C-alpha positions in Angstrom: -134.4 51.6 -202.5 -134.7 54.8 -200.6 -138.0 53.7 -199.4 -136.4 50.5 -198.0 -133.6 52.5 -196.3 -136.1 54.8 -194.7 -138.1 51.9 -193.5 -135.0 50.3 -191.9 -134.0 53.5 -190.2 -137.5 53.9 -188.7 -137.5 50.3 -187.6 -134.1 50.6 -185.9 -135.2 53.8 -184.2 -138.3 52.1 -182.8 -136.3 49.1 -181.7 -133.9 51.4 -179.8 -136.9 53.1 -178.1 -138.3 49.7 -177.1 -134.9 48.5 -175.8 -134.5 51.7 -173.8 -138.0 51.3 -172.3 -137.3 47.7 -171.4 -134.0 48.7 -169.6 -135.9 51.4 -167.7 -138.6 48.9 -166.7 -136.0 46.4 -165.5 -134.2 49.1 -163.5 -137.5 50.2 -162.0 -138.4 46.5 -161.1 -135.0 46.1 -159.4 -135.6 49.3 -157.4 -139.0 48.0 -156.4 -137.6 44.5 -155.4 -134.9 46.2 -153.4 -137.4 48.3 -151.5 -139.5 45.3 -150.8 -136.5 43.4 -149.4 -135.6 46.4 -147.3 -139.1 46.6 -145.9 -139.2 42.9 -145.0 -135.8 43.2 -143.2 -137.0 46.2 -141.2 -140.2 44.2 -140.3 -138.2 41.2 -139.0 -135.8 43.5 -137.1 -138.7 45.2 -135.4 -140.3 41.8 -134.6 -137.0 40.5 -133.1 -136.6 43.7 -131.0 -140.2 43.2 -129.7 -139.5 39.6 -128.8 -136.3 40.6 -126.9 -138.2 43.2 -125.0 -140.9 40.7 -124.1 -138.2 38.2 -123.0 -136.6 40.9 -120.8 -139.9 41.8 -119.2 -140.6 38.1 -118.6 -137.2 37.8 -116.8 -138.1 40.9 -114.7 -141.5 39.5 -113.8 -139.9 36.2 -112.7 -137.6 38.2 -110.4 -140.5 40.0 -109.0 -142.4 36.8 -108.4 -139.4 34.9 -106.8 -137.9 37.7 -104.8 -140.8 40.1 -103.8 -139.1 43.0 -105.5 -141.3 45.8 -106.7 -141.8 46.2 -110.5 -141.0 49.9 -110.5 -137.6 49.2 -108.8 -136.8 46.4 -111.2 -137.8 48.4 -114.3 -135.5 51.2 -113.2 -132.6 49.3 -111.7 -132.1 45.6 -112.6 -130.8 45.8 -116.1 -127.2 47.0 -116.5 -126.2 47.0 -120.2 -122.9 48.8 -119.9 -121.1 45.7 -121.1 -117.9 46.2 -123.2 -117.7 43.4 -125.8 -114.2 42.3 -126.5 -113.0 39.8 -129.2 -113.1 36.2 -128.2 -110.3 34.9 -125.9 -110.1 38.3 -124.2 -111.3 39.3 -120.7 -114.8 40.8 -120.8 -115.1 43.6 -118.3 -118.3 45.1 -116.9 -118.5 48.7 -115.9 -119.6 48.4 -112.2 -118.9 51.0 -109.6 -121.4 49.5 -107.1 -124.4 47.3 -106.9 -126.6 50.4 -107.3 -128.6 50.3 -110.5 -128.4 46.5 -110.8 -131.0 45.3 -108.3 -132.7 46.3 -105.1 -130.1 45.8 -102.4 -132.5 46.4 -99.6 -134.9 43.7 -100.9 -132.1 41.1 -101.0 -130.9 42.3 -97.6 -134.3 41.6 -96.2 -134.4 38.1 -97.6 -131.0 37.3 -96.2 -132.1 38.5 -92.8 -135.1 36.2 -93.1 -132.8 33.3 -93.9 -130.5 34.1 -91.0 -133.5 34.1 -88.6 -134.8 30.9 -90.1 -131.6 29.0 -89.1 -131.1 30.9 -85.8 -127.8 32.7 -86.8 -126.1 35.1 -84.4 -124.2 36.8 -87.2 -124.0 36.7 -91.0 -121.6 38.4 -93.3 -121.8 37.9 -97.1 -119.8 39.2 -100.1 -121.3 38.9 -103.6 -118.9 39.2 -106.6 -119.1 39.4 -110.3 -116.6 39.6 -113.2 -113.5 39.9 -110.9 -114.9 42.4 -108.4 -116.8 42.4 -105.1 -120.0 44.4 -106.0 -122.0 44.1 -102.8 -122.0 43.0 -99.1 -124.8 41.9 -96.8 -124.8 41.9 -93.0 -126.9 40.5 -90.2 -126.7 40.4 -86.4 -123.7 40.5 -84.1 -120.0 39.8 -84.1 -120.1 39.9 -80.3 -123.6 39.5 -78.8 -125.1 42.7 -77.5 -121.8 44.6 -77.9 -120.5 44.6 -81.5 -122.6 44.4 -84.7 -121.4 42.7 -87.8 -119.7 45.1 -90.2 -118.0 44.9 -93.6 -114.7 44.8 -91.7 -115.7 42.1 -89.1 -113.3 39.2 -89.4 -114.4 35.6 -88.9 -112.5 32.4 -88.6 -113.3 30.6 -91.9 -112.5 27.0 -90.8 -111.7 24.6 -93.6 -112.0 27.3 -96.3 -108.4 28.0 -95.0 -107.3 25.0 -97.1 -107.7 27.2 -100.3 -105.1 29.6 -98.8 -102.7 26.7 -98.1 -103.3 25.7 -101.7 -102.5 29.3 -102.9 -99.3 29.4 -100.8 -98.3 26.1 -102.3 -98.9 27.3 -105.9 -97.0 30.5 -105.2 -94.1 28.4 -103.9 -94.1 26.3 -107.1 -94.0 29.4 -109.2 -90.9 30.6 -107.2 -89.5 27.1 -107.7 -89.0 26.5 -104.0 -91.5 23.6 -104.3 -92.9 21.2 -106.8 -96.5 19.7 -106.6 -95.2 16.2 -107.4 -92.1 16.2 -105.2 -91.8 13.9 -102.2 -92.5 16.2 -99.2 -89.6 14.4 -97.4 -87.3 16.6 -99.6 -88.5 19.7 -97.7 -88.3 18.0 -94.3 -84.8 16.7 -95.1 -85.9 13.2 -94.1 -87.0 9.9 -95.6 -90.7 9.4 -94.9 -91.5 5.9 -93.8 -94.3 4.7 -96.0 -95.7 1.2 -96.1 -94.9 0.8 -99.8 -92.0 1.9 -102.0 -94.7 3.0 -104.5 -96.2 5.4 -101.9 -94.8 8.9 -102.4 -96.5 11.7 -100.4 -96.6 14.8 -102.5 -98.1 18.3 -102.1 -100.6 17.3 -104.8 -101.8 14.2 -102.9 -102.3 16.3 -99.8 -104.3 18.9 -101.6 -106.6 16.2 -103.1 -107.0 14.4 -99.7 -105.5 11.3 -101.1 -102.2 11.1 -99.2 -101.3 8.2 -96.9 -100.9 10.6 -93.9 -103.2 9.5 -91.1 -105.4 12.1 -89.4 -105.2 13.0 -85.7 -106.8 15.6 -83.5 -103.8 15.6 -81.1 -102.7 19.2 -81.0 -99.2 18.3 -80.0 -98.8 16.4 -83.2 -98.8 19.7 -85.1 -95.5 20.9 -83.6 -92.4 20.4 -85.6 -90.6 17.7 -83.6 -93.7 15.5 -83.1 -94.8 15.9 -86.8 -91.3 15.0 -87.9 -91.4 11.9 -85.8 -94.7 10.8 -87.2 -93.5 11.2 -90.7 -90.0 9.6 -90.2 -91.1 6.7 -88.0 -94.2 5.8 -90.1 -96.4 6.0 -87.0 -98.4 8.7 -88.8 -98.7 6.9 -92.1 -101.6 4.8 -93.4 -101.1 1.7 -95.6 -102.3 3.4 -98.7 -100.9 4.6 -102.0 -100.9 8.4 -102.1 -102.5 10.1 -105.1 -105.1 7.4 -105.8 -108.5 8.9 -105.7 -109.8 5.6 -104.4 -107.9 6.3 -101.2 -109.7 9.6 -100.7 -109.9 10.6 -97.0 -110.7 14.1 -95.9 -107.8 15.0 -93.8 -107.2 18.1 -91.7 -103.9 17.0 -90.2 -102.4 16.4 -93.6 -103.2 20.0 -94.5 -101.3 21.1 -91.4 -98.4 19.0 -92.6 -98.5 20.7 -96.0 -98.6 24.2 -94.4 -95.6 23.3 -92.4 -93.9 21.9 -95.5 -94.5 25.2 -97.4 -93.0 27.2 -94.5 -89.9 24.9 -94.3 -89.4 25.0 -98.1 -89.5 28.8 -98.2 -88.1 29.8 -94.8 -91.1 32.1 -94.4 -94.5 31.8 -92.7 -97.6 31.2 -94.8 -98.9 34.6 -93.8 -95.7 36.2 -95.1 -95.9 34.3 -98.4 -99.6 35.2 -98.9 -99.1 38.8 -97.9 -96.3 39.3 -100.4 -98.1 37.3 -103.1 -101.7 38.6 -102.7 -102.9 40.4 -99.6 -100.7 43.5 -99.8 -101.7 44.0 -103.5 -105.4 43.7 -102.9 -105.6 45.5 -99.5 -106.6 42.4 -97.7 -106.2 41.9 -93.9 -106.1 38.2 -93.1 -104.0 35.8 -91.1 -103.8 32.2 -90.0 -103.0 33.5 -86.5 -105.6 36.3 -85.8 -103.1 38.0 -83.5 -101.0 38.8 -86.6 -103.8 40.7 -88.3 -103.1 44.4 -89.0 -106.4 45.2 -87.1 -107.7 42.5 -84.8 -110.1 44.9 -83.0 -113.1 43.6 -84.9 -112.9 39.8 -84.7 -116.1 37.9 -84.3 -116.7 35.5 -81.4 -117.9 32.2 -82.6 -121.2 31.0 -81.3 -122.8 27.6 -81.2 -126.4 27.0 -82.2 -127.5 26.8 -78.6 -126.1 30.3 -78.0 -123.0 29.2 -76.1 -119.5 30.4 -77.1 -117.6 28.1 -79.4 -114.5 30.3 -79.5 -114.1 33.6 -77.9 -112.6 36.4 -80.0 -109.9 37.2 -77.4 -108.7 33.6 -77.6 -108.7 33.6 -81.4 -106.2 36.4 -81.4 -103.0 34.3 -80.8 -99.9 35.2 -82.7 -97.5 33.0 -84.6 -94.5 32.5 -82.4 -91.3 30.7 -83.3 -89.6 30.1 -86.6 -91.4 29.3 -89.8 -92.3 25.6 -89.8 -92.4 25.4 -86.0 -96.1 24.7 -85.6 -99.0 24.0 -88.0 -102.2 23.7 -85.9 -103.8 26.7 -87.7 -103.3 25.7 -91.3 -106.2 23.4 -91.8 -108.8 25.9 -90.5 -107.4 29.0 -88.9 -107.6 31.8 -91.4 -109.4 34.8 -90.0 -110.7 37.3 -92.6 -113.7 39.5 -93.4 -116.3 38.2 -95.9 -115.5 41.3 -98.0 -111.8 40.4 -98.2 -112.5 36.8 -98.7 -114.7 37.8 -101.6 -111.8 39.6 -103.1 -109.7 36.5 -103.0 -112.5 34.3 -104.5 -113.4 36.9 -107.1 -109.8 36.9 -108.3 -109.8 33.1 -108.5 -113.2 33.1 -110.3 -111.9 35.6 -112.8 -108.8 33.6 -113.7 -106.5 35.5 -111.5 -107.6 39.0 -112.4 -109.2 41.6 -110.1 -110.6 44.8 -111.5 -108.6 44.3 -114.7 -105.3 43.6 -113.0 -103.7 40.2 -112.8 -102.7 39.1 -109.3 -102.6 35.3 -109.7 -101.2 33.4 -112.7 -103.5 31.4 -115.0 -101.4 28.3 -114.2 -102.1 28.7 -110.5 -105.8 28.9 -111.1 -105.7 25.8 -113.4 -104.0 23.8 -110.6 -106.5 25.0 -107.9 -109.4 23.9 -110.2 -107.8 20.7 -111.6 -110.0 17.7 -111.0 -109.4 15.2 -113.8 -110.3 11.6 -112.8 -111.0 12.8 -109.2 -114.7 11.9 -109.3 -116.2 11.1 -105.9 -119.8 10.3 -105.0 -121.2 13.8 -104.9 -118.5 16.0 -106.3 -115.1 16.2 -108.0 -112.1 16.8 -105.8 -109.8 19.6 -107.0 -106.6 21.0 -105.5 -108.2 21.7 -103.0 -111.5 23.2 -104.3 -114.5 21.0 -105.0 -116.4 20.9 -108.2 -120.0 20.1 -109.2 -121.8 20.6 -112.5 -125.3 21.2 -111.2 -125.3 23.2 -108.0 -127.7 26.1 -107.7 -128.6 25.8 -111.4 -125.1 27.2 -112.3 -124.0 24.6 -114.8 -120.6 24.5 -113.3 -119.6 25.4 -109.7 -116.4 25.4 -107.7 -116.7 25.7 -104.0 -115.4 24.9 -100.5 -117.2 24.8 -97.2 -115.9 25.3 -93.6 -117.3 24.6 -90.2 -115.9 24.6 -86.6 -116.8 26.0 -83.2 -120.2 27.2 -84.5 -119.3 28.7 -87.9 -120.9 27.4 -91.1 -119.3 29.0 -94.2 -119.3 28.7 -97.9 -117.3 30.2 -100.8 -118.2 29.3 -104.4 -118.3 30.6 -108.0 -119.5 29.9 -111.5 -116.3 29.8 -113.7 -118.3 30.9 -116.8 -120.3 33.9 -115.4 -117.5 34.7 -112.9 -120.2 35.3 -110.2 -119.9 33.9 -106.7 -120.3 34.3 -103.0 -118.4 34.3 -99.8 -120.7 33.5 -96.9 -119.7 33.5 -93.2 -122.1 32.7 -90.4 -122.0 32.1 -86.7 -124.6 30.6 -84.3 -126.8 28.9 -87.0 -127.9 25.3 -86.8 -125.8 23.0 -88.9 -128.5 21.4 -91.0 -127.2 20.4 -94.5 -128.8 20.1 -97.9 -128.6 17.1 -100.3 -125.2 18.4 -101.5 -123.8 18.3 -97.9 -123.7 22.1 -97.8 -125.0 24.0 -94.8 -128.6 25.0 -95.5 -128.1 28.6 -94.3 -125.3 29.0 -96.9 -127.1 27.2 -99.7 -130.2 29.4 -99.3 -128.2 32.6 -99.4 -126.1 31.3 -102.3 -129.1 30.3 -104.4 -130.7 33.7 -103.8 -127.7 35.7 -104.8 -126.4 33.6 -107.7 -129.7 34.3 -109.5 -129.7 38.1 -109.1 -128.2 39.0 -112.4 
């Protein structure tokens, strides 16, 4: 019996040793497997990093090929990775103090000068903005031939881009509840507007989309209060159309003059006063519908035609607003005079959903109304209020823009609502050739160059 007990004890002891060894082997195997997994993960991480580095250098080489920028300059300057990542639905800010370190300014300046010469421009002023801030400007030629060069502070009449400013003043008025986008404008004129149909109601919205039944005219006298009131009240200035129907689209300068007058009558203030209080004074912008009302009108560009003749002399541009608000409206469809740099501030704020350098200046609702284009699909673009929209311009995916031309200027503002990048381009003296999108070629070439910098 003792022998059996001894045998059992020895057997159990051996089994314990075997079990212990098995546990140790299992633990060692787990450690080995863990190390193998870790090594594999490190390998794929390094592989991914190498692929990203290769992609980055491919991007750089493409920039060198397309823009004649030296590789050394790109390697040192083009990539700015100081991006602060915020949670979704929050504004993403980029730490930018200037364009320095992002790309070679001089290389792009040289290309813009080449474009300006190609189209025979007398003067060019450009602002480039990104993520709610103007980050660079480019200049070429003269504000006044042989006497005054283009500078960052040179102010240019921006023509129909002025309609964006009428739109802003209208939106500010709606926020103050002095106006409503869908109200009959006769309310603000204190009269019944004689339309051809009881279903035709002329509203601020219909004017901003160029679908109102107001007829166009180039008669300057029709922009004064008494004559404008007569055209509205008598029906002599009304077309047989239903306002607000996109099928009745008709680009209309005079209707925008009517809206500018309407805004002034509704507020008892000039458009310049409304815009100065709502935006200009906050962003340090010097702009005016009547250039004589600028804080500094000593640097206003003369407008030159393509043949070198004067389209509009700077001294004649500098008229002042005289009379009560709502007394005349001839400047509202195209008279804003502003530098490209300050225009860039306005557009950068709009592109960044109302925020400039982290500070909100325009409400989100106002931006949504300016960009609204549901069901307003035309042949080449979507009509907003009053911006235009396309989904495929300059390889941007989405692009809001507005052009302006008169007396020899060919201008463009535009931005990508996703990247928040955009341009403000003002030119004088260039030829007026257009691209397939009906945008002036000089502006398109500059826009396409700059919108692909970053």
